[in-house]
Legacy VTK file of the C-alpha trace (Angstrom):
# vtk DataFile Version 3.0
C-alpha trace
ASCII
DATASET POLYDATA
POINTS 90 float
34.961 -3.667 9.651
32.336 -4.098 12.324
28.697 -4.257 11.332
26.721 -1.822 13.363
23.031 -1.767 14.078
22.641 1.116 11.620
24.006 -1.081 8.808
21.480 -3.790 9.589
18.601 -1.331 9.818
19.533 0.300 6.519
19.745 -3.119 4.823
16.312 -4.067 6.172
14.876 -0.749 4.979
16.322 -1.243 1.496
14.826 -4.737 1.251
11.478 -3.492 2.590
11.460 -0.622 0.082
12.305 -2.981 -2.789
9.521 -5.406 -1.842
6.983 -2.616 -1.406
7.907 -1.047 -4.730
7.728 -4.415 -6.467
4.284 -5.153 -5.032
3.050 -1.679 -5.988
4.236 -2.235 -9.563
2.557 -5.651 -9.617
-0.724 -4.110 -8.455
-0.441 -1.370 -11.079
0.318 -3.764 -13.944
-1.971 -6.602 -12.904
-4.627 -5.495 -10.389
-6.397 -8.867 -10.503
-4.957 -12.065 -9.051
-6.132 -15.645 -8.887
-8.915 -16.437 -6.449
-7.426 -18.274 -3.492
-10.485 -20.376 -2.828
-10.930 -21.909 -6.281
-7.291 -21.407 -7.375
-8.386 -19.450 -10.443
-10.728 -22.088 -11.895
-13.903 -20.171 -11.060
-15.597 -23.265 -9.698
-15.161 -25.774 -6.954
-13.716 -29.075 -8.104
-15.150 -32.297 -6.772
-14.946 -35.985 -7.584
-17.652 -38.227 -8.928
-18.346 -41.770 -7.761
-15.495 -43.156 -9.841
-12.989 -40.690 -8.404
-12.714 -38.507 -11.488
-12.440 -34.768 -11.001
-15.513 -32.930 -12.289
-16.693 -29.368 -12.279
-18.723 -28.335 -9.259
-20.646 -25.182 -8.439
-19.353 -21.697 -9.202
-17.045 -20.262 -6.559
-18.942 -18.057 -4.113
-15.994 -15.802 -3.372
-15.169 -14.774 -6.965
-18.640 -15.551 -8.379
-17.191 -17.836 -11.034
-14.698 -15.337 -12.453
-11.616 -17.001 -10.972
-10.090 -13.583 -10.312
-9.952 -11.297 -7.283
-8.801 -7.744 -6.659
-5.374 -7.628 -5.000
-5.128 -6.114 -1.512
-2.717 -3.423 -2.675
-5.101 -2.376 -5.411
-7.955 -2.193 -2.891
-5.847 0.137 -0.724
-4.941 2.281 -3.748
-8.584 2.532 -4.859
-9.616 3.503 -1.321
-6.957 6.236 -1.184
-8.046 7.624 -4.567
-11.713 7.561 -3.544
-10.984 9.361 -0.256
-8.909 11.982 -2.063
-11.624 12.574 -4.648
-14.373 12.825 -2.026
-12.318 15.225 0.100
-11.206 17.495 -2.719
-13.760 20.121 -3.766
-14.768 20.128 -7.409
-13.688 23.151 -9.441
LINES 1 91
90 0 1 2 3 4 5 6 7 8 9 10 11 12 13 14 15 16 17 18 19 20 21 22 23 24 25 26 27 28 29 30 31 32 33 34 35 36 37 38 39 40 41 42 43 44 45 46 47 48 49 50 51 52 53 54 55 56 57 58 59 60 61 62 63 64 65 66 67 68 69 70 71 72 73 74 75 76 77 78 79 80 81 82 83 84 85 86 87 88 89
């Protein structure tokens, strides 16, 4: 019962495949995620003179939506666009 390098490589490949499949499903089901800059609020939070949290300006990255397109979805959209541009219309 010795673990060989092939066993370790196959285990790593299975984990990698599971993570990739899970992320692909996440991108298919929910292509939009929270904006990292404003944490999904859509605006920058700031404090007033008394230390209370108040609404600031709209987030520049998400333009106030609080949502962003996931990286996996961007890659998928790019692949679909390239395929459609490279395939002749019938």
